[in-house]
C-alpha angles and dihedrals in degrees: 000000000000123000125196126209134181115231123186123225117185117199133187139190124235104207093190094054093033092228138125116219144175106264095183139337146179088239111091112230097016107144118153143146137185141171094250135032091240091054091049092051089051092051092048091048089052099049103029098078092054092047092048092049092047091054098048114116117249 
């Protein structure tokens, strides 16, 4: 059986460093940055499933 959950990821842009980054999230261990928002979303999409699985109880 599959269960769905909604997890929040808040991102921000550092205009001095010209980088987008994860400000906070419901996913323990999620730390990422990228030059564009689209690149950051791609990085998050790539690493989030493994971090979620690693943090599941059991």
